LUMNUBA-566120 format. One record per residue (C-alpha): residue in one letter; x, y, z. Coordinates in steps of 0.02 Angstrom, whole numbers, padded with zeros to 5 digits, always signed. Layout:
BEGIN
aXYZ/...
% end
This chain:
BEGIN
m+04252+02512+05143/t+04128+02545+05009/t+04154+02679+04892/t+03987+02768+04970/t+04083+02756+05169/l+04231+02832+05068/a+04156+02976+05001/v+04059+03033+05158/l+04265+03034+05243/v+04322+03148+05105/p+04237+03301+05168/l+04207+03251+05353/l+04401+03229+05389/p+04435+03417+05341/f+04294+03461+05443/l+04370+03368+05604/g+04526+03445+05581/a+04450+03620+05570/a+04373+03588+05728/a+04521+03517+05814/g+04635+03663+05757/l+04503+03780+05831/l+04506+03689+05982/l+04689+03663+06008/g+04743+03830+05910/r+04820+03915+06095/t+04827+03763+06205/a+04922+03634+06096/p+04995+03743+05944/g+05128+03614+05907/f+04979+03508+05845/v+04910+03644+05732/r+05008+03610+05576/p+04970+03426+05581/l+04791+03454+05603/a+04802+03576+05450/v+04903+03468+05339/l+04870+03293+05385/p+04683+03291+05361/t+04695+03364+05193/v+04804+03244+05143/a+04710+03095+05189/a+04555+03176+05111/a+04646+03212+04928/v+04711+03022+04951/l+04519+02958+04970/a+04456+03063+04834/a+04565+02999+04723/l+04517+02824+04778/v+04339+02865+04762/a+04388+02918+04580/v+04485+02755+04533/r+04331+02651+04601/q+04196+02751+04507/g+04301+02736+04366/g+04206+02844+04236/d+04059+02717+04255/g+03880+02777+04300/p+03833+02883+04468/i+03832+02812+04634/d+03710+02859+04729/a+03658+02845+04931/s+03538+02933+05027/t+03458+02937+05187/q+03322+03059+05255/l+03375+03221+05365/t+03228+03265+05424/p+03044+03244+05377/t+02985+03425+05311/g+02801+03379+05274/s+02804+03433+05091/v+02995+03431+04988/p+03101+03303+05088/i+03289+03344+05123/d+03399+03189+05110/l+03583+03178+05149/a+03629+03110+04980/l+03773+03072+04872/h+03776+03083+04691/l+03959+03027+04629/d+03959+03035+04436/g+04129+03065+04338/f+04130+03256+04358/a+04099+03238+04546/v+04251+03128+04593/l+04354+03212+04467/v+04337+03380+04541/a+04335+03328+04721/v+04527+03252+04687/l+04566+03441+04605/v+04505+03507+04790/g+04578+03380+04879/v+04746+03411+04786/v+04755+03600+04777/a+04696+03619+04967/t+04846+03498+05021/c+04964+03603+04917/v+04903+03778+05008/q+04897+03695+05190/l+05090+03658+05148/y+05134+03814+05062/s+05042+03908+05206/t+05157+03822+05338/g+05310+03907+05238/y+05211+04090+05193/l+05149+04121+05366/r+05260+04043+05481/d+05259+04195+05586/d+05082+04235+05578/p+05020+04240+05742/r+04829+04202+05681/y+04883+04033+05585/p+04806+03918+05681/s+04639+04001+05644/y+04684+04024+05466/a+04720+03852+05454/a+04544+03796+05529/l+04475+03897+05409/i+04566+03838+05251/s+04507+03660+05302/l+04311+03707+05328/f+04332+03805+05161/t+04398+03629+05089/s+04274+03510+05193/a+04128+03654+05126/m+04167+03640+04932/l+04178+03421+04940/l+04022+03443+05021/v+03973+03535+04872/v+04039+03427+04736/y+03980+03264+04821/s+03786+03321+04876/g+03650+03253+04795/d+03511+03364+04872/l+03520+03547+04831/m+03484+03597+05022/v+03624+03508+05090/l+03737+03576+04922/l+03669+03734+04972/v+03752+03709+05166/g+03923+03707+05081/w+03878+03855+04975/e+03838+03956+05123/i+03994+03900+05229/m+04111+03947+05077/g+04059+04130+05084/i+04073+04131+05253/c+04241+04057+05269/s+04291+04185+05112/y+04236+04332+05225/f+04347+04295+05367/l+04500+04239+05247/v+04498+04406+05130/g+04494+04507+05295/h+04647+04405+05377/y+04740+04552+05379/w+04601+04643+05452/e+04712+04786+05520/t+04732+04856+05345/p+04586+04952+05285/e+04577+04860+05110/a+04566+04676+05189/r+04416+04742+05302/a+04329+04818+05149/a+04371+04682+05022/s+04296+04542+05149/l+04152+04657+05169/k+04114+04677+04984/a+04160+04489+04930/f+03997+04450+05053/l+03902+04570+05004/v+03905+04537+04826/t+03893+04355+04846/k+03754+04366+04951/l+03670+04463+04848/g+03664+04345+04712/d+03627+04201+04836/i+03444+04291+04872/p+03396+04252+04691/f+03465+04084+04690/l+03381+04015+04857/f+03214+04057+04783/g+03269+03974+04605/l+03315+03824+04711/f+03131+03830+04793/a+03057+03857+04616/l+03146+03717+04555/a+03098+03604+04705/a+02913+03637+04678/d+02908+03614+04484/a+03005+03436+04528/g+02946+03391+04684/t+03132+03352+04762/f+03275+03428+04805/r+03383+03271+04733/i+03493+03299+04611/t+03424+03133+04524/g+03250+03173+04537/i+03263+03335+04456/l+03355+03281+04310/s+03225+03137+04278/a+03102+03276+04295/v+03167+03371+04170/g+03193+03221+04057/s+03009+03184+04066/g+02960+03402+04045/g+02904+03423+04208/l+02967+03584+04246/d+02851+03725+04217/h+02945+03880+04221/p+03125+03818+04162/t+03168+04003+04099/l+03121+04082+04270/i+03227+03956+04373/a+03366+03956+04258/l+03379+04142+04260/l+03355+04139+04469/l+03497+04007+04479/l+03612+04108+04362/a+03624+04246+04491/g+03689+04156+04604/v+03812+04070+04483/a+03866+04243+04435/g+03910+04331+04603/k+03996+04140+04655/s+04090+04129+04500/a+04121+04301+04495/q+04026+04331+04318/f+03967+04498+04233/p+03910+04602+04324/l+03917+04528+04500/h+04119+04492+04473/t+04183+04647+04560/w+04231+04553+04713/l+04362+04449+04652/p+04487+04600+04621/d+04469+04645+04779/a+04471+04497+04867/m+04676+04495+04829/a+04708+04591+04998/g+04691+04419+05061/p+04835+04299+05087/t+04911+04240+04922/p+04878+04056+04984/v+04679+04091+05006/s+04690+04181+04838/a+04741+04011+04765/l+04633+03924+04864/i+04472+04030+04779/h+04533+04065+04603/a+04589+03880+04590/a+04496+03734+04685/t+04349+03823+04800/m+04215+03964+04796/v+04223+04031+04618/a+04225+03864+04542/a+04066+03805+04647/g+03965+03894+04525/v+04037+03831+04364/y+04026+03657+04452/f+03831+03683+04489/v+03769+03722+04325/a+03882+03585+04236/r+03789+03463+04391/l+03614+03537+04329/l+03647+03590+04141/p+03496+03498+04077/v+03387+03621+04186/f+03472+03773+04091/a+03480+03665+03937/a+03289+03671+03932/s+03283+03856+03913/a+03362+03916+03735/a+03323+04103+03818/a+03433+04051+03979/l+03570+03988+03858/t+03569+04149+03755/v+03583+04248+03925/l+03744+04123+03989/a+03828+04139+03808/v+03835+04325+03824/m+03867+04345+04012/a+04007+04227+03947/a+04078+04330+03814/v+04071+04493+03907/t+04166+04420+04053/m+04300+04344+03949/v+04331+04497+03836/g+04297+04626+03983/s+04400+04544+04123/a+04567+04509+03994/l+04571+04686+03944/a+04560+04740+04127/a+04705+04613+04176/l+04812+04685+04020/a+04800+04859+04120/q+04821+04794+04309/d+04987+04840+04399/d+04976+04739+04547/i+05028+04548+04511/k+04877+04467+04595/r+04741+04590+04523/v+04821+04523+04344/l+04782+04349+04394/a+04612+04379+04489/y+04565+04464+04322/s+04621+04300+04217/t+04532+04192+04352/i+04366+04301+04288/g+04387+04250+04091/q+04448+04088+04120/l+04289+04060+04218/g+04204+04138+04075/y+04274+04001+03966/m+04178+03873+04079/t+04022+03971+04071/g+04035+03968+03884/a+04068+03798+03881/l+03913+03776+03964/a+03808+03888+03859/v+03851+03777+03708/g+03791+03636+03808/d+03968+03550+03836/r+03982+03506+04017/g+04136+03404+03993/a+04250+03544+03909/a+04192+03644+04041/v+04244+03542+04193/f+04397+03486+04097/h+04448+03670+04091/l+04372+03687+04285/l+04532+03560+04334/s+04646+03623+04195/h+04618+03802+04259/g+04637+03745+04432/a+04798+03658+04433/f+04897+03806+04330/k+04810+03956+04424/a+04839+03860+04594/l+05026+03864+04531/l+05014+04052+04463/f+04966+04113+04637/l+05096+04022+04753/g+05210+04079+04617/a+05151+04258+04632/g+05164+04242+04811/v+05342+04183+04812/i+05387+04346+04695/i+05293+04450+04825/h+05404+04380+04960/a+05574+04408+04855/a+05532+04580+04791/g+05434+04635+04937/t+05299+04719+04819/n+05146+04689+04708/s+05181+04791+04595/l+05241+04756+04425/a+05308+04934+04393/a+05428+04902+04540/m+05472+04733+04479/s+05513+04792+04313/r+05636+04912+04387/m+05721+04767+04470/s+05846+04645+04398/g+05906+04456+04451/l+05727+04401+04505/p+05738+04244+04410/k+05916+04208+04490/r+05844+04250+04643/i+05691+04134+04637/p+05727+03996+04504/d+05594+03871+04563/a+05455+03994+04543/y+05535+04074+04388/w+05524+03911+04307/t+05347+03831+04361/m+05276+04004+04325/t+05346+03987+04165/i+05260+03832+04129/a+05084+03892+04231/l+05099+04049+04100/f+05108+03953+03949/a+04960+03840+04012/l+04865+04008+04038/a+04916+04069+03867/a+04844+03888+03792/i+05029+03869+03704/p+05047+03655+03657/p+05065+03556+03734/f+05022+03624+03897/a+04871+03601+03994/g+04780+03756+03940/f+04794+03711+03774/f+04695+03562+03759/s+04562+03604+03879/k+04550+03794+03796/e+04513+03697+03630/a+04392+03588+03712/v+04283+03747+03718/l+04301+03826+03570/v+04278+03661+03467/a+04103+03649+03575/a+04070+03835+03528/e+04119+03785+03353/h+03998+03642+03341/a+03849+03758+03419/s+03885+03890+03296/l+03866+03761+03161/g+03699+03696+03222/d+03770+03536+03276/t+03722+03566+03463/t+03537+03502+03484/g+03432+03640+03574/v+03590+03769+03582/p+03539+03911+03476/s+03662+03944+03330/g+03701+04135+03423/a+03747+04076+03566/g+03886+03962+03477/w+03949+04114+03377/t+03942+04224+03532/v+04061+04116+03639/l+04177+04073+03492/v+04202+04258+03419/a+04219+04295+03603/g+04340+04144+03642/l+04460+04200+03499/l+04466+04374+03542/t+04504+04330+03733/a+04634+04210+03668/v+04733+04348+03597/l+04707+04449+03764/t+04768+04316+03871/a+04928+04287+03767/a+04942+04458+03786/y+04936+04481+03991/a+05019+04321+04008/t+05176+04393+03904/r+05175+04557+03984/l+05160+04478+04174/w+05315+04355+04130/l+05418+04519+04047/l+05383+04650+04178/a+05422+04514+04324/f+05571+04441+04258/r+05651+04556+04125/g+05671+04712+04243/h+05817+04814+04220/g+05892+04922+04359/p+05966+04882+04541/a+05934+04703+04615/a+05804+04706+04739/p+05866+04675+04938/q+05875+04499+05006/h+05731+04446+05091/g+05785+04273+05120/k+05773+04116+05041/q+05583+04043+05045/p+05556+03883+05134/v+05585+03705+05044/a+05376+03672+05055/m+05328+03824+04949/n+05474+03790+04823/g+05395+03593+04819/v+05241+03649+04815/l+05253+03743+04644/w+05352+03604+04548/f+05219+03477+04613/l+05087+03574+04536/a+05197+03597+04359/i+05176+03432+04335/p+04990+03417+04307/s+05003+03608+04211/l+05118+03537+04093/a+05051+03342+04078/l+04849+03331+04108/g+04799+03387+03935/l+04908+03237+03877/t+04795+03112+03988/v+04640+03183+03924/g+04614+03023+03800/h+04619+02908+03958/l+04477+03002+04048/a+04353+02997+03940/g+04245+02881+04045/w+04233+03028+04159/f+04183+03159+04039/d+04012+03064+03996/g+04120+02966+03858/h+04162+03141+03772/a+04351+03128+03688/l+04363+03313+03701/t+04515+03315+03562/p+04527+03485+03471/t+04512+03498+03297/v+04650+03566+03173/t+04531+03715+03134/t+04515+03757+03318/a+04713+03717+03363/v+04763+03814+03211/l+04655+03963+03271/g+04683+03957+03454/t+04847+03936+03455/g+04889+04075+03309/v+04793+04195+03394/a+04880+04162+03566/l+05055+04178+03491/v+05011+04338+03390/g+04948+04408+03561/g+05100+04347+03635/l+05219+04411+03509/v+05169+04576+03477/t+05145+04611+03665/y+05340+04569+03665/g+05377+04691+03511/a+05282+04821+03614/w+05391+04790+03759/r+05534+04784+03648/h+05472+04975+03575/t+05468+05035+03763/t+05597+04952+03868/a+05712+05102+03820/m+05615+05225+03917/a+05632+05140+04078/a+05818+05171+04069/r+05787+05314+04189/p+05654+05339+04339/p+05496+05433+04274/i+05484+05631+04306/g+05412+05620+04526/a+05513+05459+04564/v+05595+05496+04759/a+05719+05359+04723/a+05837+05284+04593/h+05875+05147+04726/p+05781+05036+04831/e+05875+05061+04975/e+05846+05261+04959/s+05657+05228+04978/p+05552+05250+05120/a+05555+05099+05237/v+05413+04997+05229/s+05432+04830+05286/e+05399+04672+05180/a+05254+04610+05279/e+05157+04767+05276/a+05205+04783+05074/i+05111+04590+05050/a+04981+04640+05172/t+04923+04807+05112/h+04995+04820+04931/t+05102+04958+04974/p+05239+04961+04860/a+05401+04954+04959/y+05507+05059+04874/g+05410+05223+04876/d+05347+05323+04721/i+05466+05235+04596/a+05366+05095+04619/s+05197+05170+04587/a+05259+05284+04463/p+05184+05248+04294/d+05289+05117+04195/p+05344+05180+04039/a+05412+04999+03988/d+05234+04932+04009/p+05170+04857+03840/g+04999+04864+03921/r+04989+05063+03901/l+05046+05053+03721/l+04921+04910+03675/l+04747+04972+03757/g+04807+05141+03704/p+04662+05279+03777/l+04573+05117+03845/h+04708+05083+03964/r+04649+05195+04102/h+04456+05139+04101/a+04531+04964+04102/a+04635+04977+04263/v+04477+05027+04346/g+04389+04893+04281/f+04274+05016+04168/h+04205+05115+04323/l+04075+04954+04356/d+04135+04978+04551/a+04091+05172+04537/v+03922+05133+04448/y+03869+05034+04562/n+03940+05146+04684/t+03824+05269+04618/l+03654+05164+04586/f+03672+05052+04757/v+03797+05115+04877/r+03756+05305+04891/p+03567+05283+04885/v+03572+05155+05033/q+03684+05254+05131/a+03563+05407+05096/a+03422+05318+05163/a+03536+05252+05301/e+03555+05415+05345/l+03376+05483+05312/v+03322+05347+05448/r+03448+05410+05571/f+03404+05579+05557/l+03204+05526+05582/d+03266+05401+05720/r+03350+05554+05824/e+03253+05702+05770/v+03076+05634+05772/v+03038+05478+05850/e+03181+05522+05996/t+03088+05699+06010/y+02901+05617+06044/v+02988+05504+06171/r+03076+05644+06255/g+02922+05722+06276/a+02819+05576+06308/g+02917+05574+06487/t+02919+05754+06510/l+02742+05784+06582/p+02776+05624+06704/r+02951+05692+06744/l+02878+05878+06792/l+02718+05783+06881/g+02839+05690+06989/a+02924+05862+07018/g+02802+05945+07067/v+02733+05799+07199/r+02923+05772+07276/r+02910+05951+07318/a+02747+05917+07410/q+02814+05806+07524/t+02886+05927+07645/g+02884+05814+07797/n+02774+05937+07902/v+02607+05854+07980/q+02507+06033+07982/t+02555+06058+07812/y+02491+05883+07766/l+02336+05926+07872/s+02293+06107+07793/a+02310+06028+07637/l+02193+05905+07654/l+02063+06016+07741/a+02098+06127+07581/g+02041+05984+07475/s+01904+05932+07582/v+01833+06099+07575/v+01848+06111+07382/l+01773+05936+07367/a+01615+05988+07468/i+01609+06155+07366/a+01601+06057+07217/a+01461+05946+07272/v+01359+06083+07338/i+01388+06170+07150/v+01339+06000+07065/a+01211+05971+07170/a+01131+06142+07142/v+01149+06128+06939/g+01070+05954+06945/a+00921+06047+07024/
% end
């Protein structure tokens, strides 16, 4: 088979698996798991084969006209460059791990067939985005992902949290997609084509008339899809969905799509210095704000959600300083260790029976209970904190090196202010990232108190996936020298300055957090005032499934009470309460947008009920009264009818005489 044929099969196989899973989910449930896993595995293998064949050489393009439009044509096109083939491998591998993990995590879920089919469709849509060479075809995959995320985040639809989170994710991302669509149309109007190769050629020849407007419109969609400030608020709430869904969204699909899109069309954004400056500021605010929020979260999945937002900020920061190689490298590295973190968090939640770090800090024995999750999550947290030689160190240093070059004016077309903005924010975020990673590890695995009740062992598939993802989390950075061809020939090696700075600030953040934890540990020796139970078995009964689905602490008020051992409270001080609620951005949106829309809807409802319906009812009253009168006249008495006819004739005769007399 040719490389293009194999590339067509990569998104097609998960799509066929999704269709077959939906059709056979009820009639042949025994085929659901093979149909979920095997097509995804095959797609991952084929994606790896396509990457090997592409070899980091020049792009491979193939196309056929999808439909004649009479103006700008739409083509079913492939564009396989080094970035596309590597990201496709990431998507295939993470999706395979999620499908395998889900066979154990949701083994007793009655809605598993539809869940597995949606995961396959989600994967297929992301692969379509990655391989597509036409922006309209890319938009199809872009929108399918939004629909799939709505259903997957709302998988536990019985809970109000899941229903609200799925609706919020859908609406916020669609809010960004509206200007994104206009940006695509404006870009095609200037370039005369939706083909990525044609657009890049037009940019190179100066064919874009409105680069700043186009770039800013497109950035709105990217901010929504990749959860960047100010459209990032949907991502922490999306943790109400199953943990494997969180892993897939955060590591390889949905949020990665926006970063990948900008990397694909970076010359379009680089054509406008204003757009790069906006992108740099957006990345800086996202990085620092999300890291502060992560340091204040109690829900382990929300900590990781804010962590994803911050790491995506690193990627958009690399793009803002004109280095798409560093951005995509960090996308690949982050995909490996973030998938591992979320899937490991699922094991921890299963073992502890709660999402609450405060509750976990009052338990002991979790590392012995779940050694696989303990060791693999430790590796992933080292990678997240960018400690050498883990993968996150190399990819994050690549971003800092790119920012350093831009700040010194070594990058053509990039404002030095954008470089300094990304560099300073990146170093500050490195301190905070190490701090919240250390905090998560200490609270989850170094708790004090009685052991949590036994919830049974985790399936082999879940633990096996963790160790598989630990390999790239540890070793991916060591292979970057062999992947230079896939990254535009860019070596992406750290410099001494950024390596020392990045590692130094990370170590400072981790050590300060550890010192704060040691200082506050003694305060956790007894339950805080207001706790209702000293032991898990004495607390109100909440099932493990309910705790996982609703984020309800499984151990009563003792789990949700403020944790005196939490170093985040000491480090953030009075800022903690603001960071814990995302700096009140949801409240601002609620005041500025939600309440006015609800008030307008209530006004329309009132006008419809009290005004429009009143006129409608009035218009029907007269015919109804006339009909009632006519109905009463129908007595069935012939003499009455003749008398009425005679009276009417007399009246008409008199009227005729009067009219004739007046006329004379």
